[in-house]
N, C-alpha and C positions, 0 to 999 in steps of 0.2 A: 591923149586922153589916156587913163588906165584902163587895159586890159578888162578889168569888173566888171566895170561900169560899162563901159562900152557891150559886154554882152548884156546886162542887166538891159542896156537902151532898148539893143536890140531884140531882146525877148520883150520887153512892153510892147515896142512896135509892132511885134509878131500876132500879141494878142488883141492889141487893138484893130489890127485888120483881120483878123479870125473874128473878132465881136461885129465890126462892119458887115465883113461877109455875110457872115448868121444871122445879122438885124433882120433882115424881113423874113426870113425860116419864122424865127422866134414871133414875129410879129401876127405872119399867119399864125401860127398856132393858139397864141391866143387869144385870135381868132374864133377861130376852132372851135376853143373851149369856152367861148361863148355862146356858140351857135349850140353845142354839148348840152350846157347849162336850161337853156330854150327847150332843144329838143327834149332833151331829160323829162320836164315837168308836161312836157303835153302828152311823153310816153305814158306819164304817172296818170296823166286825166283821163287818156284816152283807155288806160288798165283799168281803172276803176270804173269807168262809163262800164266797160264790158263787165268786168267782173261782177256787178249788180245784176246784170242782166243774167248771168249763167253760173255764178257761186252763188249759194245761199249764205255759208258760214262767211260771214262776218271778218274770223281771224285768219281765214283761208284768204280771202280778197284783199287783205293786209298783206299777206306775204308774196303772193303776186305782185301787188303794186311795187311792195320794197321790190323784188328781183327783177324786177321790170326795167326801175328806177336805174340801180345798181350796174346794168345791163349796161345801159346807157351810157352812163358816165364814165364805166370803162371802157366800151369803144371810143367816146370820143379822147380819153386819155391815151391810147394806144395811137391814135392817128395823130395827134397834136404832138406824139413824141418821136414819130418816124419823118414828119415834117419840122421839126426843131432841128434834130439833127440828122442829117442824110447818112451817116455813117452809122448807123446804129440801125439795121435791119430789122423787120419783123420776127424772125428767127430766131436773133440774141434776146430781143422783149419775150417774148414765149418761154425761152429755155432761163431768164432771169425771172419769170412770175414762176416758172416751175419748181426751178430752186427754194423761191421765197416761199411758196405755199407747203413746202415739205417743212421746212423748218416752223413758220406760223403752224401747222401741224404739229407738229411734238408738242411747241408749248402751249397750245393752246388745245388740247385733245378734249378736254373735259365739258369746253364751252362748243365744239363741233359735232360734240354726239350729243351734248341737251340740243343741238340747232336741229339735226336729224331727226333726234327726238320728236320734236319739235313739230316738223312736216309731215313726218308719219304720224301723229296725233291729226293732226290738219286735214291729214287726206283718209283716212280712216274713220274718224268721228266718231270716236266708242263714246264718247258722248259728247254734249255742247254745253253753251253758254246758257246760265240758268238751270241745269241739271244738279240735282243733289247728288252728291260723291262721297263714298270714304277711300280714301289710299294713308297708307302709312301711318293709319290711327287717327290721322285727320280726318272732322267730317264737314260737309259746310257747301253751299253753290258757289258755283264755278262764274267768277265772275270775267276773267279773260285766258285765254290760249294763246300766249305769246312764241314768239322763236327760241326763248331760252328756258323758259317758266311757267306753269300753269299757277293761277293765283286762286285763292277760296276763300269766301269768305264764311266764318264758321258759326255757328249759332249765338256765340256770344259775344259776335261782331268782331272777332277778329281777323284779321288778315297771315293767310298763310301760303308765302311762295314756295312751290314746290320745283326742285327739279327737272323740264320736261324727260331726260332719261333716268329717271326715280319712278316716275307714273308712267313712263314704256312697258317696266321689266316688272311692275309690280303685281298685284292684284287691286284692280279697282273696283270698286261695289257702287255700283249707280243708283241709289237710291229711285230716281225718278226716270228710269229707260219707260217702263209703260206706263197706260193708263188708269191703274189700279196698282193697290198693292195691300197685304194682307196684314194682321196684327192678332197675333197670341196671347189673351188674356188667360191664365190658370184660375182657378176656382177651387173650390172644399166646400162638400156637401157632409153632413151628418151623416155615419151609418143609418142611423135610421129612415133617411129620408129615402121613400119612393124615385127611386132614377127615373123612370119614363117624366114624371110630373115635373123632376128637376130639369129636366131636358129640355121639356116644352116651354117651360116658365121661361128658361133663359133665354128658347129662342125670338120667343112674344117680343122678351124688353129689349135682346140688343138691337132685332129686326124695326123695332120704333124709335131709336135715336137718331138726331137727326144728323148726316154726313157718311152715315153704313150704305155702304150701296146692297142694291136689290138685287144686282147682277155683279159677282156671284150672289148665291145669297149665304148666308153666316152658315156657320154650321156649331154643334156643341159636340164634342168626345168626351166619352169614357177614358181616361188614360192612366188609371191606375189606384192604388188602394197603397192609401199612406196609412202614416202611425195615429191619424187621431182625425181622415177625413176621407170619402172618395174623390180622390184629385179628377179633375174636369178641367176641358181646355174649351175656351169659346174661340172660333174663328169667326174673322169677320174681316172684308176688305173697303178699303176707302178711298181718297183721293189720293196718290203718291206723296204730294208737298207736307217735310216736317210740320207744320203748322198745322195740317188737317187732322195728319197722326194723331200728335199731341191732345187735341181740343177733345176728338172724337174718343180715344181713349182713356181720357177724364169722364165724358159721360155717359160712356158703356156702363166702367167700374160705379157709376152713382146709380143707373139705371138697375144694374144686378144688383146691387144690395137690397134698392126699396123693393124693388120683385121679391125677392126672397124673403125680406118681413114681411110682406102682404101674405103671401103663400105659406108660412111658418116654417119655412126652408131654414135651418140651423145651419151659420157657417161656422164650425167648432174651431175654437183656439187649440192650440196644441197638448195633449192630454198625456201627461207621465202613468206609472200605476208602478207604485213602491213597493216592495216586500221586505217585512220587518224580521229577524228570527232571533230565535233566542240563542245570545253566544256562549252561555254557558253551553247547553245542550249539543251546539255547533263547534265546539273550542277545536280550530284545525291546528292548534299548536301544542294544546295538551300533551303532556306525554303520552295518556293513553291513547292518542289519537295515531302511533307509530311514525310519526313526523318528524322524531326530535333527529337532533345531530347525530351525524354519524360517522366515526373513524376510521 
C-alpha cells in the first residue's frame, strides 16, 4: 500500500479512537449543560423572588436576575469544558478567559462604559422610573433604566434613548425629586399703582387657584423698575408633575388678569418717549459747527 495512504489511514484510526475515548466525557459534558440550563432557570426564579422582597427598584432587580443567570451558565460551561477535555486544566480556561476579556474590553470599551454607568445609576438611584428629568437638553419622563441606556418619553410623545455614560457624567435635573415645585410668573403694573394694594390683590388671586398649594405659601415680590412698568414676581408652589405645573400656570395667569381688572390695576404696554429736534438749529454737520473735515 502507498505510504501516504497508510499514514492517512493511521491518522483516521487514531482520530476515531480518540473520539471513542472522549465520547463518554462529551456525553457527560452535555448532561452537565442540560443540568446547567435547568439550574440557571431555577437561579433566575429564586433571584427574582428574593429581589422582590429586598430590592424595590425594578431595573436593579432585573440586573440581579441577569447577573445570576449569566453566572450560573458560566460555571456550568466551565465545568462542562473541564469534563469534555480532561487535558484542559482550569488554569488554562481562566487564562484564556483573561486574554479574551482584554481583547473584548478594547473592542467594546464604549459598551462596557455604558454598562458600568448603568450599574452605578441603578445602585445610586439619582432618579427613578416615572421621574421627569432634563439631561443634555432632553426633557421627559423616565420609562426605563437599562444596562446600556436610559429611555425617556418626551412631552411631545417621542422616545429618547440616552447612553448611560452620558447620563452619569452630565448634569441631570430631576423635576419630580420632591413633593412640590415652584413656578415664578412675572407681571408688570403701572407706575401709578399703589404697590401694597397690588401685592395684596395678587396674593388673594393666586391663593384661590385650584392646584396652588397652601404650604409653602405663595409670595409676590417687587423685583425691579422696568421701562414702562414696575416688575413683580408671583411665586407659587404646585405638584411637581409637568401637566399640573402647566395647567396651574394657565389658571394663575387668568386669575391675575381678572383680579387686576377688578381692582383697576393697569398692566401697561411698553411705552416709548420720542423727542423731535430742529434739524436746522442742531445741524451737527454744518460748517459752523466746527465738525468739518480736517486735513
